[in-house]
C-alpha positions as CSV (number, residue, x, y, z in Angstrom):
1,M,43.0,131.0,105.6
2,Q,46.7,131.4,104.6
3,T,49.5,133.1,104.5
4,R,52.0,134.4,101.9
5,R,55.3,136.3,101.1
6,I,54.3,140.3,100.7
7,T,54.4,141.9,97.2
8,K,54.4,145.7,96.4
9,G,50.8,145.5,95.9
10,D,50.3,144.1,99.3
11,F,52.5,146.9,100.6
12,D,50.7,149.4,99.2
13,Q,47.3,148.2,100.1
14,I,48.7,148.1,103.8
15,V,49.9,151.5,103.4
16,S,46.3,152.8,102.1
17,V,44.1,150.7,105.0
18,I,46.8,150.8,108.0
19,D,45.1,154.2,109.4
20,R,41.6,152.9,109.5
21,W,42.6,149.1,110.6
22,W,44.4,150.9,113.7
23,G,41.8,153.4,114.2
24,A,44.5,156.1,114.4
25,P,47.2,157.5,112.1
26,A,50.3,154.6,111.9
27,G,51.0,155.2,108.3
28,T,54.7,156.3,109.4
29,L,55.0,152.8,110.8
30,A,55.0,151.0,107.5
31,H,57.9,152.5,106.5
32,P,59.1,151.3,102.9
33,I,62.3,149.7,104.8
34,F,60.2,147.4,106.0
35,F,59.4,146.2,102.1
36,Y,62.4,146.6,100.1
37,E,65.1,146.1,102.6
38,L,63.9,144.2,105.3
39,G,60.7,142.5,103.2
40,Q,61.8,139.2,103.0
41,H,60.1,137.7,105.6
42,A,56.9,140.0,105.8
43,L,54.0,138.2,105.4
44,V,50.1,138.4,104.4
45,A,47.2,136.6,105.3
46,E,44.4,136.4,103.2
47,E,41.1,134.6,103.0
48,N,39.2,133.9,99.6
49,G,42.1,136.4,97.9
50,S,41.6,139.2,100.1
51,M,44.0,140.5,102.5
52,V,42.8,140.2,106.0
53,G,46.3,140.8,108.0
54,F,49.9,141.3,107.8
55,L,53.0,140.9,109.8
56,L,56.1,143.1,108.7
57,G,59.0,141.5,110.2
58,F,62.8,140.8,110.0
59,I,65.7,138.6,111.1
60,T,68.3,140.3,112.9
61,P,71.8,139.3,111.3
62,E,73.4,139.3,114.6
63,L,74.7,135.8,116.0
64,P,72.2,133.9,117.1
65,P,69.8,135.9,115.0
66,T,66.6,137.6,116.6
67,G,62.7,137.4,114.9
68,Y,61.7,141.1,115.4
69,V,57.8,141.4,114.9
70,H,57.8,145.1,113.6
71,L,54.3,145.8,112.9
72,V,50.9,143.7,112.6
73,G,47.7,144.9,111.3
74,I,44.4,142.9,111.0
75,H,41.9,143.7,109.1
76,P,38.9,145.0,111.9
77,E,36.4,142.9,110.8
78,Q,38.7,139.8,111.0
79,R,39.7,140.6,114.3
80,R,39.8,137.2,117.2
81,H,39.5,135.0,114.2
82,G,42.7,133.8,114.3
83,V,44.6,135.8,111.6
84,G,47.3,137.2,114.3
85,R,48.0,133.6,115.7
86,L,48.2,132.2,112.0
87,L,50.8,135.2,111.1
88,Y,52.7,134.8,114.3
89,E,53.0,131.1,113.8
90,A,54.1,131.4,110.3
91,F,56.6,134.1,111.1
92,T,58.2,131.4,113.8
93,R,58.3,129.0,111.9
94,E,60.8,131.1,109.5
95,C,62.8,132.2,112.7
96,V,63.3,128.8,113.7
97,S,64.3,127.6,110.4
98,A,66.8,130.8,110.1
99,G,68.4,129.8,113.5
100,C,67.2,132.4,115.4
101,A,67.3,132.0,119.3
102,M,64.5,134.4,120.2
103,M,61.8,136.8,119.1
104,K,61.1,139.9,120.3
105,A,58.2,142.9,119.6
106,I,57.8,146.0,121.4
107,A,55.1,148.5,121.8
108,P,54.2,151.7,123.6
109,M,52.7,151.2,127.6
110,G,49.4,150.9,127.7
111,N,49.0,148.9,124.6
112,E,46.5,146.4,126.3
113,G,45.4,145.1,123.3
114,S,49.2,143.6,122.5
115,A,49.8,142.7,126.0
116,R,47.2,140.4,125.9
117,F,47.7,139.2,122.5
118,H,51.3,138.2,123.3
119,A,50.7,136.7,126.4
120,G,47.9,134.8,124.8
121,V,50.6,133.2,122.2
122,G,53.0,132.4,125.2
123,W,55.3,135.6,125.0
124,N,56.9,137.3,127.8
125,V,56.2,141.0,128.8
126,E,58.6,143.2,130.4
127,E,58.2,147.2,131.4
128,V,61.8,148.7,130.1
129,Q,62.0,152.3,131.2
130,D,63.9,154.7,128.9
131,Y,63.9,151.8,126.2
132,A,63.1,154.6,123.7
133,G,65.1,157.2,125.3
134,P,64.5,159.1,128.7
135,G,60.8,158.8,129.9
136,R,59.9,156.5,127.3
137,A,58.9,153.3,128.7
138,R,58.1,150.6,126.3
139,L,56.6,147.2,126.6
140,V,59.0,144.7,125.3
141,F,57.7,141.1,124.1
142,T,60.3,138.3,124.1
143,R,59.9,134.5,123.1
144,S,62.5,131.9,123.5
145,L,62.9,129.7,120.4
146,A,64.4,125.8,121.8
147,K,65.4,123.8,119.2
148,G,62.4,121.9,117.3
149,V,59.7,124.4,117.9
150,S,57.4,124.8,115.1
């Protein structure tokens, strides 16, 4: 299994499979901005030439920059096979190279799968009330990046 930069063909495939991979309508989360304007750090994991996962992430322009994971999808038959970990490790290396001080991701309350995954790869989690507006709490995941993290 390997990771590589996303292509337009990959993005088109993501849009066509995301609802099935997530088991619910999620296509609006794969907004084209995450390919065209913010896609320079988006990654695809593939095995034997087939996409098995993707990570749409970007690095903020603020100083120090933050690596933000917006959306991750793993083929249902590939879950629990290290695809997510591989994508996060590759994106973390990019964030370290870009001088990021931290990484961040958010999820809706009740997303236990995301909470378990992030805890398993060493991220912190905090419930933040009103994060997405009044009465809209979110799980906020963070990871501090010290120099030399690989």
